[in-house]
C-alpha positions in Angstrom: 42.7 -95.0 -109.7 42.0 -91.9 -107.7 43.1 -91.6 -104.1 40.7 -90.6 -101.3 40.4 -86.9 -100.6 41.6 -85.9 -97.2 40.1 -83.4 -94.8 42.3 -82.2 -92.0 40.5 -80.8 -89.0 42.7 -78.7 -86.7 41.4 -78.7 -83.2 38.7 -80.8 -81.6 36.7 -78.2 -79.7 33.0 -77.7 -80.4 33.4 -76.9 -84.1 36.2 -79.5 -84.8 34.5 -82.3 -82.9 31.2 -81.8 -84.5 32.7 -81.4 -88.0 34.5 -84.7 -87.6 31.4 -86.4 -86.4 29.3 -85.0 -89.3 31.9 -86.0 -91.9 32.1 -89.5 -90.4 28.4 -90.0 -90.4 27.6 -88.7 -93.9 30.7 -89.0 -96.1 32.4 -92.3 -96.8 34.8 -91.5 -99.6 37.2 -89.1 -97.7 39.9 -89.6 -95.2 39.2 -87.6 -92.0 42.2 -86.5 -90.0 41.8 -84.7 -86.6 44.8 -83.0 -85.0 44.3 -81.9 -81.4 46.6 -81.2 -78.4 44.6 -83.6 -76.1 43.0 -86.9 -76.7 39.7 -85.9 -75.2 36.8 -83.4 -75.8 36.0 -81.4 -72.7 32.4 -80.0 -72.4 33.5 -76.7 -70.8 30.0 -75.3 -70.1 29.5 -77.9 -67.4 32.8 -77.1 -65.5 30.9 -75.1 -62.8 28.8 -78.2 -62.0 32.0 -80.2 -61.7 33.6 -77.7 -59.4 30.5 -77.5 -57.3 30.4 -81.3 -56.9 27.2 -81.9 -58.9 28.9 -83.8 -61.7 32.0 -86.0 -61.9 34.7 -84.9 -64.3 34.4 -88.1 -66.3 30.8 -87.0 -67.3 32.0 -84.0 -69.2 34.9 -85.6 -71.0 34.7 -87.7 -74.2 37.6 -89.8 -75.6 38.3 -88.5 -79.2 39.7 -91.7 -80.6 36.8 -93.7 -79.2 34.1 -91.3 -80.4 35.6 -90.5 -83.8 36.3 -94.1 -84.9 36.2 -93.3 -88.6 38.7 -90.4 -88.3 42.5 -90.7 -88.0 43.4 -89.0 -84.7 46.8 -87.3 -84.3 47.9 -86.1 -80.8 49.8 -82.9 -81.4 49.8 -79.1 -82.0 49.6 -77.6 -85.5 52.6 -75.3 -86.2 52.0 -74.4 -89.8 49.3 -74.6 -92.5 50.1 -74.0 -96.1 46.9 -73.9 -98.2 48.9 -73.4 -101.4 50.7 -76.7 -101.1 47.9 -78.3 -99.1 50.2 -79.3 -96.2 49.8 -79.1 -92.5 52.9 -79.3 -90.2 52.3 -80.4 -86.6 54.4 -81.2 -83.5 54.0 -84.1 -81.1 53.7 -83.3 -77.5 56.9 -83.2 -75.5 57.5 -86.2 -73.3 56.7 -85.5 -69.7 59.2 -86.1 -66.9 57.8 -87.6 -63.7 
């Protein structure tokens, strides 16, 4: 029995978000893991419209876990990638004090 191959995508900006969406849509026999420091994708080119009051902030934000349902989402920051051993080390965000 062979285990699924795993693809780890570091960062969910334009490239990472679209790579995860493409893998999810066309490939069923791999595990997709997305590691990002926030749980949302922010469409930055529309920030001027938000600051000008033409758009609401919620219209330029997409929830990563909701939009990448076939991917395993990890909230954190990658601290080390070792291609030789095929490992990725990441750190969870520090708890916030209120």
